[in-house]
Each structure stands twice: as C-alpha cells, then as structure tokens.
C-alpha positions as CSV (number, residue, x, y, z in Angstrom):
1,X,207.5,-65.8,42.4
2,X,207.2,-64.9,39.0
3,X,204.1,-62.8,37.6
4,X,202.0,-64.5,34.2
5,X,202.5,-62.4,31.7
6,X,199.0,-61.2,29.7
7,X,199.4,-63.5,26.6
8,X,199.1,-66.5,29.3
9,X,197.0,-65.9,30.6
10,X,194.9,-67.6,27.5
11,X,195.8,-70.8,28.7
12,X,193.5,-72.9,29.8
13,X,192.4,-72.8,33.1
14,X,193.7,-76.0,34.7
15,X,197.4,-74.9,32.5
16,X,197.2,-71.5,35.0
17,X,195.9,-73.1,38.3
18,X,199.1,-75.7,37.6
19,X,201.5,-72.8,37.2
20,X,199.8,-71.1,40.8
21,X,199.9,-74.5,42.1
22,X,204.1,-74.8,41.6
23,X,205.2,-71.2,42.3
24,X,203.0,-71.4,45.5
25,X,204.1,-75.0,46.9
26,X,208.0,-74.1,45.5
27,X,207.9,-70.8,48.2
28,X,206.4,-73.4,50.7
29,X,208.8,-75.6,50.7
30,X,212.0,-72.8,50.1
31,X,210.3,-71.1,53.7
32,X,210.3,-68.1,51.4
33,X,206.5,-68.4,52.6
34,X,206.9,-69.6,56.4
35,X,204.2,-71.7,59.0
36,X,201.1,-69.2,59.6
37,X,201.4,-66.8,56.2
38,X,198.3,-65.9,55.1
39,X,197.8,-66.8,51.5
40,X,194.4,-64.3,50.3
41,X,193.0,-65.2,47.4
42,X,192.6,-61.6,46.0
43,X,196.1,-60.8,45.8
44,X,197.4,-63.8,44.4
45,X,195.0,-63.7,41.1
46,X,196.1,-59.7,41.3
47,X,200.2,-61.2,41.4
48,X,199.6,-63.9,38.5
49,X,196.9,-61.2,37.0
50,X,194.4,-63.8,36.7
51,X,191.1,-64.4,37.8
52,X,190.2,-66.2,41.2
53,X,188.8,-69.7,40.4
54,X,192.2,-71.5,39.7
55,X,194.0,-69.6,42.9
56,X,191.4,-71.3,44.5
57,X,191.8,-74.7,42.8
58,X,195.8,-74.5,43.7
59,X,195.0,-73.3,47.0
60,X,192.6,-76.8,47.6
61,X,195.6,-78.9,46.2
62,X,197.6,-77.4,48.7
63,X,194.8,-78.0,51.2
64,X,194.6,-81.4,50.6
65,X,198.6,-82.1,50.3
66,X,198.7,-80.4,54.0
67,X,201.1,-77.7,53.3
68,X,197.7,-75.2,54.2
69,X,195.3,-75.1,56.6
70,X,192.2,-73.2,56.8
71,X,191.9,-71.3,60.2
72,X,188.4,-69.1,60.9
73,X,188.9,-65.2,60.1
74,X,192.6,-65.7,58.8
75,X,191.3,-68.1,55.3
76,X,194.0,-70.3,54.2
77,X,197.9,-70.4,55.9
78,X,200.7,-72.2,55.8
79,X,200.6,-75.4,57.8
80,X,202.9,-76.2,60.4
81,X,204.9,-79.2,60.5
82,X,205.8,-80.1,63.8
83,X,209.0,-82.0,65.2
84,X,205.8,-85.5,66.4
85,X,204.9,-85.4,63.2
86,X,208.2,-86.1,61.3
87,X,208.7,-88.4,64.2
88,X,206.0,-90.2,63.7
89,X,205.8,-90.1,59.9
90,X,210.0,-91.1,59.8
91,X,208.6,-94.4,62.2
92,X,206.3,-95.6,59.7
93,X,208.2,-94.9,56.3
94,X,210.9,-97.2,57.5
95,X,208.1,-100.0,58.3
96,X,206.9,-99.6,54.7
97,X,209.6,-98.5,52.8
98,X,211.4,-101.7,54.3
99,X,208.2,-103.7,53.1
100,X,208.1,-101.9,49.9
101,X,212.1,-102.5,49.2
102,X,212.0,-106.3,50.0
103,X,208.7,-107.1,48.2
104,X,209.6,-105.1,44.9
105,X,213.7,-106.4,44.6
106,X,212.5,-110.1,43.0
107,X,210.7,-107.9,40.7
108,X,213.1,-105.8,39.7
109,X,214.6,-105.4,36.0
110,X,217.2,-104.2,33.6
111,X,214.3,-102.0,32.1
112,X,213.8,-100.7,36.0
113,X,217.0,-99.8,36.5
114,X,217.3,-98.1,34.0
115,X,214.9,-96.0,34.6
116,X,216.2,-95.7,38.4
117,X,219.6,-94.5,37.0
118,X,217.8,-91.6,34.7
119,X,216.0,-90.3,37.7
120,X,219.7,-90.2,39.6
121,X,221.7,-88.4,37.0
122,X,218.1,-85.9,36.3
123,X,218.6,-85.2,40.1
124,X,222.1,-84.6,39.8
125,X,221.7,-82.1,36.9
126,X,218.7,-80.5,39.1
127,X,220.4,-79.5,41.9
128,X,223.8,-78.4,39.9
129,X,220.7,-75.9,38.3
130,X,219.7,-75.2,42.2
131,X,216.6,-77.1,41.4
132,X,215.1,-77.5,44.6
133,X,211.0,-78.6,44.0
134,X,212.5,-80.7,40.9
135,X,215.8,-81.7,42.8
136,X,213.1,-83.4,45.9
137,X,210.8,-84.6,43.3
138,X,213.0,-87.1,41.2
139,X,214.3,-87.3,44.8
140,X,210.4,-89.0,45.4
141,X,209.8,-90.2,42.7
142,X,213.3,-92.1,43.1
143,X,211.5,-93.6,46.8
144,X,207.7,-93.8,44.8
145,X,208.9,-96.3,42.1
146,X,209.4,-99.3,44.9
147,X,205.8,-98.6,46.5
148,X,204.3,-98.9,43.5
149,X,206.4,-101.8,42.1
150,X,205.7,-104.0,45.3
151,X,201.9,-104.0,44.0
152,X,199.8,-102.7,47.6
153,X,197.4,-100.3,47.1
154,X,197.1,-99.5,50.9
155,X,201.2,-99.4,51.5
156,X,201.1,-96.7,48.2
157,X,198.1,-94.7,49.6
158,X,199.9,-94.2,52.9
159,X,203.0,-93.1,50.8
160,X,200.8,-90.5,48.8
161,X,199.7,-89.8,51.9
162,X,203.2,-88.0,53.5
163,X,205.3,-88.0,50.2
164,X,204.4,-83.9,50.6
165,X,205.7,-83.9,54.6
166,X,208.9,-85.4,53.8
167,X,209.4,-83.1,50.8
168,X,209.1,-80.0,53.3
169,X,210.7,-81.7,55.9
170,X,213.9,-82.4,53.7
171,X,213.8,-78.2,52.1
172,X,214.9,-77.4,55.4
173,X,218.2,-79.2,55.0
174,X,220.6,-77.5,52.3
175,X,223.6,-79.8,53.3
176,X,221.5,-82.8,51.4
177,X,221.8,-80.7,48.2
178,X,225.2,-80.6,48.2
179,X,226.8,-81.5,44.7
180,X,226.4,-85.5,43.7
181,X,225.9,-85.8,47.4
182,X,222.2,-87.1,46.5
183,X,223.3,-89.0,43.6
184,X,225.5,-91.5,44.8
185,X,223.6,-91.6,47.8
186,X,220.9,-93.0,45.7
187,X,223.7,-95.2,43.7
188,X,224.3,-96.6,47.0
189,X,221.0,-97.8,47.1
190,X,221.0,-99.0,43.5
191,X,224.5,-101.3,44.4
192,X,222.7,-103.0,47.9
193,X,219.1,-103.5,45.5
194,X,221.6,-105.1,43.2
195,X,223.3,-106.8,45.5
196,X,220.2,-109.9,46.0
197,X,220.7,-109.1,49.7
198,X,217.4,-107.9,51.0
199,X,218.2,-107.4,54.4
200,X,221.6,-105.2,53.4
201,X,218.9,-103.3,51.0
202,X,216.7,-102.3,54.0
203,X,219.4,-101.7,55.9
204,X,221.1,-99.5,53.2
205,X,217.4,-97.5,52.7
206,X,217.1,-96.5,56.4
207,X,220.4,-95.7,56.6
208,X,219.5,-92.9,53.9
209,X,216.0,-91.9,55.4
210,X,218.1,-91.3,58.5
211,X,220.8,-89.2,57.3
212,X,217.9,-86.7,56.1
213,X,217.1,-86.1,59.8
214,X,217.9,-83.7,62.9
215,X,215.4,-85.4,65.7
216,X,215.9,-88.9,67.7
217,X,214.0,-90.6,65.7
218,X,214.6,-93.8,68.4
C-alpha cells in the first residue's frame, strides 16, 4: 500500500478518504490483508501521513460493504466470507440476474451494446496491466448494467448489497484473470443477448457465473 506524499495531504478530506478506502479495499481483495487482520486507525493514518478522520471514513465505507467488521476489544478487522455465504449469494444471483437479463433484453439499443463493448475493452486492458481491482470493478459494472436497466429498484438494491462479496470471492481465483479469458467470456454474453433468445441468454449468464466458483451450488 503506497504512502501519500506530504503535498497530497492538502487534498480535500473526502479525496484522502477515497484514496485510503481504495488502497485498503485493493489489499483486502488481493488477500494482502488477510481475514482477521486488525485495521488500527492510528497505524493507517501514520502510514498515509494523514489525520485519523479520513481513515475512519474509509473504514466506515469498508464496514458498510462487509469487507471489515467491528469486534469487541479488537476494533476493526478484515471480515471472513464463508462457503455458506458464497453459496447463498450465488443462488440468489442466479435468480435475480436471470430476471434482470430477461427484462433488459427487449430494451437494449446499439448505444447499450457499444457501452458493453467499451467495458469489455477496458476490462481487457486493465487485466493486461495486472490491475486486479480495476478489472473486477469493470466486470461488476458489466453485470450491474442489467440490474440498472431492468428498472426494478428492489433487484438493484439486492445487487448493490452483494456485489462487493462477489468481487471478493472472484478475486481469489487467478485463472479468471488470464489474458483474454474475461473479455472472451463477456463477448460471448453479448452475442447471446444479440440473438434475441431470452432462454439462451439467461442460460449463458448462469453458466458464466458458475465458472467463477469451486463449490457445489446445486
């Protein structure tokens, strides 16, 4: 995790907090900060050469996303994610993403497809640069598009609640970050959308999800 220079301390407080948040999140997803690791405000503030306030803001964001938790007498620690949680998340995701795809398909325009292709291109670039967090964020943006496009606020809220845990699970699999693999998989999804066959598209998205797990979801 890089250290902010003294000149950067002059940035607005929310910018500093964003920088700390992004750095800690990247380290958690990359397993540099292992589950159970204590996150001590004073130590983080010292490492970044900043005050404690933006650190507390960053930790609160991570807590809201479920990446850290508060434990009595320990403070903030990196949370764990169990096999049961992963199974529950993917079972739910199969249901709601299938719905989101079916609802979105009739509404897709050429502009939408251009946007999806742009995300895939950026995903491939980030992957080749070994920018793991950026790659995962773009992957999540691709799938989030359908949750937003399906025009169902309840479904969108479910996705927003689970996506960080999905990212964390995916981050533990090196094979999904092999060059061109992610891009190819997402291009296939776009092709199934263009086919107009809702059953085939839903099946393709579910198969795509299954490729990222090593536990039995049946």
